[in-house]
C-alpha positions, 0 to 999 in steps of 0.5 A: 515563482521559483526557478525550480517550480518554473522548471517543473512546469516546463518539464511537464509541458514538454513531457520530460521526466521530473527531476527530484528538485522539481518534485520538491518544488511541486510539493510547494506549488501554491495553486492546489487546483493547478496541481490536481488538474495536471495530475488528472491529465496524466490519469486521463491519458493512462485511463481514457475509459474513465473507470475507477476500479476497486477489488473485493478482498479480505485482510486477515491478520494471522498473528498480532505478535510482533517484536519490532515495536514500531512507535506508530503501531497500536496493533502489535502485542509482545510474545506472551501477552494475554491478548496475543494470538496466532490464528488457526486454520479453523479460524481462518477458513470461515473468514475466507468463506464469508469473503467469497459469499460477497464475491471476494477474490483476494486474501491479504494475510498480514501479521507481525514479526512473531519469533516463533513462526518460521518458514514451515508455518507459512508454507503450511498456511499457504498450502492449506489455503490454496488446497481448499481454495485453489482459485483464491489469490494470495496477496500477502506478507509485507517486505519486513515479514519476508525479511523476518521469515528469512532471518528466523529460518536462516534462509536467503531472501531468494530461497524464502520467496521461492518457497513461499511462492511454491506454497501459494504466494502470488504477490507482495503488498507494499506494507512496511515501506512507511518512508524509505528514508532511514533518518525517519525509520530510525526515529519511528521504527528503529528495529524494522528493516532499512529502506535498502532492505525493503527495496531489496526484498521487492527487487528480489521478488520482481526478479523471481516473477513475483509482482508487488505494490508500493506504498507510502505513509506520510506525516512523520514530520518529514521534509518535502525532500524526504517525501520526494526521496521516497518517490524517487527510490520507488521510481528508480526500482520500477525502472529496473524491474517493472514489478510494481503494479500500483502505488498507495499513500496514506496519512499517519494515524497516531491515536493509541501509538507512541506518536500520539502527540504528532499532528496528522496531516490534513486533507489538502496535504493528502491531495497535494502528495497524491497529485505530485506522486501521479506526476512523479511516478511516470512509470506506475500505471495505477494510483489509489485513493486512500479511503481507509485513512481519509474517508469517503469524501476526500477519497472522492475528491482524490479521483480528480487528483490523479487516482484511478483506483479505490483499492480494497474493501478490506474486510476485517482490517485491524491494524489501522483500526487499532489507531481509531480509524473507523471508516468502513464501506461496502461495494454499494457505497463504493459504486455510489462514490465513484458515480458521484465523481462522474466516473464508471465503477468497475470491479477488478482482481489483484492483477488489475484485470476488469472483472465487471463494469458496473455502468 
């Protein structure tokens, strides 16, 4: 066992915060089950009630027009493409109605960097949704979308976020983080915002009282050091603001993208990254198990590797679906999965408040 790995286990035993080199060492821990048990111990301490939560919501892509052209995206279409769209309110409202019929509480609006959509479009959209559904929670717009709106509209980040909040925005999802390592970002999404800008958007939102979530995509050929760099940057911002509600990671899905020749990570790697994230992100309360890309069986195993939440039902998810990811589940399947893991299913809202325990 290396000195760094010994030091990592000693730090965990003594309740000390992991240093970056210790996080890197843990990514190389040969005993996967020891790693999982340590992460699960943290989960048990944070969530002794034994719940696994999930949320009923809907993801709705308001546009697929994007000029960024990320190599890992199969969803976007350039301006003027015959398959390009911008959803009208007449298309959006029935989708919200359908979500509410199954108990949905949150709308996740996401799109692309459409050069024709400025701040007025989003203000009108959010205000119309909130006027018709005042109880609905808007967890919408990735950091790169916020940056695009600000740039297109000639506004500061602060003014953009304030205007979006006044129009109805409640919180920001963590999309667009991918890996917060510019060496990777320049290779796979050179026209997207930098890691510093992504962090700046979230820090500004947190300062204005808009909470958010954090994400990570792995499998770009990054090193263990770069994975830990991503986690370190999230942990550092959380130290400063406390504005992240949760962390979700998923493996790269490449079918139909400019990275189709890239071999995606396997399930063991997914569990390893999850466990280390649970141990490293000591200031995050909630970690998700990623069924969207990993499927039900691995998501269930992940509940013993530090995860306490299954995330969203994600009605109408189209971005990952465009890469060939085909996993779809309903509430009943979530409940069976959670009970099969020996845990208690509970429905939550976007603030992680328990709405219903399904014991």
